[in-house]
N, C-alpha and C positions, 0 to 999 in steps of 0.2 A: 711255439713257432715264432721265429723272428720274421717280422714283416713290416715293411715301410708303409706309411699311411698313403702316400701317393700311388703305390702299387695296388693297394687294396681298393682305393677309390676307382682306379682304372679297371680292376678285376670285376667289381660289382656294377660296372657300366654307368657310373655317375659322370665320368669324364671319358671322352673319346680316346685320348692318349694320355700316357703318363706325364708328358711334359705339360699338358693342359691341367692335369690334376696338381702337379707340382706348382704351377703358376697360381692356381686358385687358392691353394693352401698358403702360399707365400704372401698373397695379397690379403689374407684374412677372410676370404669368402667361405672357407670351410673350417669349422671349429670342432673340437672334441670336448664334450661335457662343458660347452659354452666358454671354452678357453682357447686363446690363440695358441697354435702349436706349429712345429716345423714339419716339413714333408718327410723327414726321417723318423718322426714319432712312430712308436710301435703301438697300434691299436690293440685293445683287449676286448673280449666278449663283454657284452652289456654296456659298452660305451655308447654315448649318444652323439651322433654326427649331425651337426647343423650346417645347412648349405644355404647361403644367401644368393638368390637368383632374382634379379631385378628388384621388385619391391616385396617379395615374399621370402619367408624363411622355412625351408623344408627340414624336417627332423626324421632321423632314422636310428633305430637301435640295432647294434651289431649282434647277430645271433651266432654265426660261425665265421671264422676267418678263412680266407683263401687267397693264394697268390696266383692262381690260374684264372684267366678270363673265362667267365661263365656265360651261358646262353641267357637271353633276356627272360625266358620263361622260368629260369631257376633262381633269379635274383631274390625272390621272396623267401627262399630257403636260407639265405645268408644274412639278409637285413629285414627289419620290420619297419614299415612306414608308420610313424607316429605323428605325422604332420596334422595340426589342427585344421578342421574344415574351413575356418575363416581365412587361413593362409592360402589354401588351395583356391578358394574363391577369389582372393586378391590377385593371385597369379593368372587365373582365367580372365579376370577383368583387364589385366595388363595385355594379355595376348589378344583379346578382342579389340583393344584400343590400337594395337599395332597393325592390325589387318588393314588392307587398303580400303579406303572408304569410297574410292572412285568406282562407279558402276561401269561395267564393260560397255564400250560404245560411246561414252560421254567424255568430254575433255579433249585433250590433245590426241590426235591420231597416232597410232603406232607406225613403224616403218612399213609394215605390210599394208596397213590401211592407206598410207600415203602412196605406195606403189599402185595399189588398186585404183585409187582416185586418178593418178596420172594416166594409167592405161585407159580408164574410162573416158577421160577428156580427149586423149589422142584418137580413140576410135569413134567418138561422138562427132568430132569436127570434120 
């Protein structure tokens, strides 16, 4: 089966669109067998796909090739996640650090809070 790598990455739901998959491959964020490749590369079964996301490197082994977009529940039939646990933990730490550290109700008021305050002041006077 002739299949472009960017189409395969889109089909197994690693990228939302083919153009995003094409861009990630071109920038070197997605590699096959730890080598830089082009979006037109034809993946083979048992290839190792490495994906660089933020500070973590995710690894997947190709089990079966497909050019049709598959459901999220069926992804594990086509690729096997072989990412080391320390990389997953590194990504989880990044996600936690990116979450808002502001507690709701503290700091600068939102637009809604500001309107509520203005209404309260008008009715109080």
